[in-house]
TORSENU-566052 format. One line per 8 residues: number of its first residue (from 1); their letters; for each residue y, z, x of C-alpha. Coordinates in nm, 3 decimals. Example, Ala and Ser with C-alpha at 12.3 -4.5 7.8 and 13.67 -1.06 7.14 Angstrom:
TORSENU-566052
1	AS	-0.450 0.780 1.230 ~ -0.106 0.714 1.367
end
This chain:
TORSENU-566052
1	QVQLVESG	-0.274 2.530 -4.001 ~ -0.143 2.784 -3.754 ~ -0.242 3.148 -3.752 ~ -0.025 3.422 -3.604 ~ -0.145 3.765 -3.497 ~ 0.115 4.029 -3.416 ~ 0.087 4.359 -3.235 ~ 0.303 4.627 -3.079
9	GGLVQAGG	0.494 4.789 -3.362 ~ 0.515 5.163 -3.410 ~ 0.733 5.472 -3.423 ~ 0.982 5.543 -3.146 ~ 1.282 5.766 -3.096 ~ 1.631 5.624 -3.072 ~ 1.695 5.496 -2.722 ~ 1.330 5.414 -2.669
17	SLRLSCTA	1.153 5.084 -2.617 ~ 0.881 4.879 -2.780 ~ 0.723 4.545 -2.700 ~ 0.599 4.314 -2.972 ~ 0.349 4.036 -2.911 ~ 0.246 3.744 -3.127 ~ -0.029 3.496 -3.049 ~ -0.059 3.164 -3.225
25	SGSIRSIN	-0.383 2.975 -3.277 ~ -0.500 2.669 -3.468 ~ -0.313 2.337 -3.480 ~ -0.057 2.419 -3.211 ~ 0.190 2.150 -3.108 ~ 0.324 2.137 -2.753 ~ 0.681 2.124 -2.884 ~ 0.751 2.421 -3.106
33	DMGWYRQA	0.982 2.712 -3.168 ~ 0.867 3.071 -3.192 ~ 1.066 3.372 -3.293 ~ 1.098 3.709 -3.454 ~ 1.259 3.793 -3.784 ~ 1.294 4.132 -3.947 ~ 1.336 4.268 -4.294 ~ 1.459 4.616 -4.374
41	PGKQRELV	1.410 4.771 -4.720 ~ 1.652 4.621 -4.969 ~ 1.775 4.359 -4.725 ~ 1.709 3.993 -4.664 ~ 1.492 3.874 -4.380 ~ 1.706 3.795 -4.078 ~ 1.658 3.622 -3.746 ~ 1.625 3.858 -3.451
49	AAITSGDK	1.550 3.615 -3.169 ~ 1.398 3.272 -3.118 ~ 1.276 3.068 -2.824 ~ 1.191 2.700 -2.789 ~ 0.897 2.562 -2.596 ~ 1.157 2.475 -2.332 ~ 1.261 2.843 -2.310 ~ 1.598 2.806 -2.480
57	TNYADSVK	1.675 3.135 -2.652 ~ 1.887 3.249 -2.944 ~ 1.965 3.609 -3.043 ~ 2.125 3.787 -3.333 ~ 2.452 3.947 -3.226 ~ 2.318 4.289 -3.320 ~ 2.042 4.276 -3.056 ~ 2.210 4.090 -2.770
65	GRFTISRD	2.183 4.285 -2.447 ~ 1.906 4.509 -2.587 ~ 1.624 4.271 -2.685 ~ 1.462 4.000 -2.477 ~ 1.241 3.725 -2.612 ~ 0.998 3.542 -2.385 ~ 0.688 3.332 -2.418 ~ 0.374 3.232 -2.232
73	NTKNTVYL	0.287 2.878 -2.332 ~ -0.054 2.900 -2.163 ~ -0.143 3.178 -2.408 ~ 0.060 3.051 -2.707 ~ 0.214 3.396 -2.714 ~ 0.568 3.514 -2.774 ~ 0.698 3.858 -2.679 ~ 0.992 4.066 -2.791
81	QMNSLKPE	1.095 4.342 -2.554 ~ 1.312 4.587 -2.745 ~ 1.513 4.840 -2.546 ~ 1.777 5.094 -2.647 ~ 1.639 5.096 -2.999 ~ 1.858 5.223 -3.280 ~ 1.766 5.358 -3.625 ~ 1.919 5.045 -3.775
89	DTAVYYCN	1.650 4.840 -3.597 ~ 1.395 4.991 -3.834 ~ 1.229 4.709 -4.025 ~ 0.916 4.504 -4.064 ~ 0.917 4.246 -3.787 ~ 0.766 3.906 -3.856 ~ 0.657 3.649 -3.602 ~ 0.750 3.289 -3.681
97	YRHKVSMI	0.610 2.962 -3.548 ~ 0.777 2.632 -3.629 ~ 0.700 2.272 -3.545 ~ 0.761 1.921 -3.673 ~ 0.496 1.676 -3.784 ~ 0.619 1.329 -3.881 ~ 0.974 1.464 -3.920 ~ 0.858 1.739 -4.154
105	LYDYWGQG	0.932 2.096 -4.049 ~ 0.649 2.346 -4.086 ~ 0.696 2.723 -4.076 ~ 0.421 2.977 -4.027 ~ 0.451 3.355 -4.049 ~ 0.264 3.653 -3.918 ~ 0.164 3.943 -4.140 ~ 0.444 4.164 -4.012
113	TQVTVSS	0.448 4.476 -3.799 ~ 0.642 4.790 -3.878 ~ 0.900 4.919 -3.631 ~ 1.045 5.259 -3.710 ~ 1.318 5.415 -3.499 ~ 1.389 5.782 -3.560 ~ 1.727 5.939 -3.490
end
């Protein structure tokens, strides 16, 4: 099992910044992917950004150039720096950890942290 603890959400005005953090603990594998998803009211959960243990990143088009994902493998922690926030970024943000064991993919989720951007 892998446990994820998130922090850093909150209320910010449009144009502002927030930094989310997520620390994984438990049965961590050296090769894994971590990322952030978000879900706004009435919408499906969507990928925001992801990063492999080799630091390869992937971003949703809507956040490219504004958000930066990074990780510290020594702390099993992933960060999401969010700049130039827009009201449409308002959502619950979920941390995700993913790894393979014997060719089976396992996904773990954090409890979610609310990000609210006021106009």
